[in-house]
C-alpha positions as MATLAB code, in Angstrom:
seq = 'XXXXXXXXXXXXXXXXXXXXXXXXXXXXXXXXXXXXXXXXXXXXXXXXXXXXXXXXXXXXXXXXXXXXXXXXXXXXXXXXXXXXXXXXXXXXXXXXXXXXXXXXXXXXXXXXXXXXXXXXXXXXXXXXXXXXXXXXXXXXXXXXXXXXXXXXXXXXXXXXXXXXXXXXXXXXXXXXXXXXXXXXXXXXXXXXXXXXXXXXXXXXXXXXXXXXXXXXXXXXXXXXXXXXXXXXXXXXXXXXXXX';
ca = [
      -0.150   -0.305   -0.025;
       1.616    3.433   -1.115;
       1.852    6.371    1.494;
       0.323    8.687   -0.972;
       0.764   11.673    1.509;
      -1.036   14.285   -0.614;
      -1.418   16.560    2.056;
      -3.228   19.292    0.639;
      -0.368   19.552   -2.173;
       2.007   20.817    0.909;
       4.929   20.617   -1.527;
       3.556   23.712   -2.973;
       2.747   25.368    0.045;
       6.116   25.619    1.798;
       7.544   28.905    2.102;
       9.282   30.031   -1.126;
       8.158   26.691   -2.657;
       7.413   27.605   -6.499;
       6.359   24.811   -8.776;
       8.868   23.910  -11.396;
       6.301   24.349  -14.028;
       6.915   28.171  -13.451;
      10.532   28.196  -13.327;
      11.601   27.492  -16.796;
      12.484   24.320  -19.107;
      16.015   23.986  -17.902;
      14.921   24.075  -14.508;
      12.081   21.480  -14.862;
      14.128   19.393  -16.925;
      16.741   19.084  -14.479;
      14.106   18.400  -11.834;
      12.506   15.851  -13.975;
      15.782   14.178  -14.686;
      16.968   13.971  -10.841;
      13.495   12.671   -9.897;
      13.847    9.701  -12.363;
      17.238    9.176  -11.746;
      16.555    8.811   -7.793;
      13.424    6.356   -8.649;
      15.721    4.127  -10.574;
      17.965    4.103   -7.815;
      15.206    3.234   -5.432;
      14.234    0.397   -7.694;
      17.926   -0.816   -8.178;
      18.275   -0.621   -4.060;
      14.835   -2.526   -3.528;
      15.980   -5.183   -6.240;
      19.556   -5.558   -4.820;
      18.117   -6.083   -1.267;
      15.667   -8.665   -2.293;
      18.303  -10.543   -4.299;
      20.516  -10.382   -1.032;
      17.343  -11.701    1.085;
      16.986  -14.543   -1.157;
      20.592  -15.449   -1.817;
      20.985  -15.918    1.895;
      19.040  -17.197    5.120;
      17.714  -13.485    5.594;
      14.221  -14.006    3.405;
      13.620  -17.197    6.050;
      14.161  -15.297    8.874;
      12.222  -12.080    7.774;
       9.287  -14.589    6.810;
       9.629  -16.298   10.420;
       9.664  -12.771   12.135;
       6.616  -11.614   10.098;
       4.592  -14.505   11.000;
       5.454  -14.042   14.897;
       4.637  -10.416   14.495;
       1.397  -10.795   12.769;
       0.112  -10.186    9.476;
      -2.310   -7.183   10.562;
       0.504   -5.633   13.107;
       2.929   -5.632   10.143;
       0.474   -4.357    7.892;
      -0.189   -1.424   10.527;
       3.739   -0.794   10.973;
       3.934   -0.359    6.881;
       1.011    2.237    6.771;
       2.974    4.320    9.859;
       6.325    4.039    8.491;
       5.056    4.788    4.836;
       3.166    7.663    6.292;
       6.390    8.985    8.028;
       8.710    8.769    5.300;
       6.486   10.531    2.962;
       5.702   13.388    5.379;
       9.480   13.744    6.020;
      10.217   13.636    2.206;
       7.992   16.471    1.535;
       8.131   18.671    4.454;
      11.854   18.699    5.821;
      14.299   20.914    4.011;
      17.193   18.685    5.202;
      18.332   16.788    2.176;
      19.994   13.898    4.431;
      16.658   13.445    6.091;
      14.814   13.416    2.691;
      17.381   10.759    1.520;
      16.952    8.659    4.925;
      13.141    8.905    4.121;
      13.609    7.518    0.828;
      16.088    4.934    1.776;
      14.113    3.903    4.988;
      10.780    3.358    2.809;
      12.488    1.332    0.385;
      14.019   -1.091    2.922;
      10.756   -1.498    4.625;
       8.873   -1.967    1.390;
      11.586   -4.533    0.426;
      10.830   -6.268    3.946;
       7.101   -5.872    3.131;
       7.427   -7.925   -0.270;
       9.315  -10.793    1.293;
       6.370  -12.959    1.884;
       4.939  -12.463   -1.204;
       8.026  -12.804   -3.170;
       8.705  -16.162   -1.151;
       5.151  -17.420   -1.722;
       5.647  -16.300   -5.715;
       9.038  -18.137   -5.877;
       7.401  -21.326   -4.480;
       4.332  -21.296   -6.874;
       6.974  -20.518   -9.928;
       8.885  -23.802   -8.937;
       5.637  -25.896   -8.969;
       4.321  -24.370  -12.052;
       7.371  -23.719  -14.065;
       6.646  -20.159  -14.868;
       8.812  -16.888  -14.161;
       5.761  -15.499  -12.524;
       7.863  -12.757  -10.741;
       9.711  -11.618  -13.838;
       6.583  -11.618  -15.927;
       4.796   -9.509  -13.152;
       7.685   -7.206  -12.919;
       7.741   -6.835  -16.792;
       4.178   -6.149  -16.767;
       4.664   -3.520  -14.139;
       7.261   -1.660  -15.813;
       5.189   -1.658  -19.022;
       2.309   -0.437  -17.042;
       4.411    2.369  -15.506;
       6.082    3.637  -19.052;
       2.519    3.789  -20.704;
       1.236    5.871  -17.881;
       4.167    8.318  -17.812;
       4.046    8.555  -21.642;
       0.272    9.562  -21.160;
       1.075   12.579  -18.924;
       4.038   13.613  -20.566;
       2.270   13.375  -24.045;
      -0.781   15.142  -23.038;
       1.121   17.508  -20.444;
      -2.421   17.310  -18.697;
      -2.720   17.909  -14.883;
      -4.147   15.072  -13.397;
      -4.476   16.463   -9.643;
      -8.350   15.834  -10.157;
      -7.439   11.762   -9.259;
      -6.324   13.206   -5.682;
      -9.573   12.335   -3.931;
     -10.125    9.474   -6.011;
      -7.189    7.780   -4.975;
      -7.112    8.917   -1.063;
     -10.816    7.449   -1.038;
      -9.633    4.303   -2.761;
      -6.447    3.865   -0.593;
      -9.027    4.066    2.751;
     -11.483    1.818    1.109;
      -8.916   -0.869    0.145;
      -7.501   -0.825    3.584;
     -11.201   -1.223    5.071;
     -11.457   -4.440    2.866;
      -8.443   -5.519    3.897;
      -8.947   -5.154    7.300;
     -12.246   -6.848    7.079;
     -10.509   -9.788    5.128;
      -8.511  -10.563    8.390;
     -11.467  -10.455   10.669;
     -13.770  -11.958    8.717;
     -11.945  -14.705    6.876;
     -12.687  -14.170    3.332;
     -10.290  -14.212    0.330;
      -9.389  -11.186   -1.557;
      -9.885  -12.462   -5.131;
      -9.227  -11.414   -8.603;
     -11.694   -8.554   -8.745;
     -10.063   -6.842   -5.813;
      -6.605   -7.391   -7.216;
      -7.499   -5.841  -10.756;
      -9.237   -2.744   -8.754;
      -6.087   -2.223   -6.695;
      -4.066   -2.628  -10.077;
      -6.249    0.430  -11.662;
      -6.041    2.494   -8.424;
      -2.391    2.152   -8.755;
      -2.416    3.176  -12.014;
      -4.537    6.276  -10.927;
      -1.825    6.909   -8.395;
       0.919    7.023  -10.810;
      -0.837    9.168  -12.990;
      -1.415   11.851  -10.053;
       2.021   11.395   -9.047;
       3.599   11.622  -12.626;
       1.254   14.823  -13.131;
       2.794   16.361  -10.027;
       6.180   15.838  -11.105;
       5.520   17.658  -14.104;
       3.267   20.501  -12.808;
       3.510   20.892   -9.033;
       6.545   20.186   -7.178;
       8.932   22.479   -6.226;
      12.768   21.928   -7.931;
      14.112   20.944   -4.711;
      11.642   18.070   -3.636;
      13.097   15.586   -6.196;
      13.664   13.217   -3.489;
      10.061   12.952   -2.179;
       8.814   12.794   -5.882;
      10.889    9.827   -6.422;
       9.397    8.365   -3.121;
       5.957    8.657   -4.500;
       6.523    7.291   -7.883;
       8.432    4.530   -6.195;
       5.456    3.890   -4.042;
       2.949    3.546   -6.947;
       5.222    1.343   -8.791;
       5.350   -1.136   -5.946;
       2.066   -0.811   -5.420;
       1.078   -2.129   -8.972;
       3.872   -4.408   -8.633;
       2.181   -6.186   -5.458;
      -1.305   -6.660   -7.037;
      -0.136   -7.552  -10.559;
       1.976  -10.305   -8.746;
      -0.934  -11.121   -6.734;
      -3.367  -11.573   -9.613;
      -0.891  -13.807  -11.597;
      -0.463  -15.977   -8.596;
      -4.446  -16.081   -8.084;
      -5.096  -17.322  -11.846;
      -4.368  -20.904  -10.957;
];
């Protein structure tokens, strides 16, 4: 579940904060380059951590720790960490703290993914399919397509903010209900969450193009990474649930 701070577009309300849209093509170009360079770095860090976890005994230890901690408690911790990381990256002026928020979020996201990737790895072995790579490839194609829509049309998708926020709260409610009432989250839910992740990516990419100030490329990359992670999570779950 992505953090999606969307705190009344607070990144444009900070003292002296002017959206890059109003600062000229050169400034906007540098901001966009830095944002996507940091996004690539976050993806590489996430991938590297997962490789380390599964090439060593760490993945098993993490899975055991999550099981003993309880899935519901772990989900709650993830939501709190996500909110804190997004809040810090958007609000504080200190670059080291912004980077700490991004790195901390990526690390916690990598831990959150371990149980799902463990199950997906087992599923892949039993079904002779590389479901993780297929889900990752589908996620990349989806992200690139959504990015091209925003940059190609130059449309401001800020109207999606309320839809995404409402969708996230509804999704959390459904997930909590599934824990307490014991029903399975099925294909329809996974497909709806993929659509919600797509809307979030449209919203965040639009903010990169139109609304972020030039010093918030770390926060922008965090939000984009969160959207990609959310899409990957539910595409992977959808692929696994098909059989």
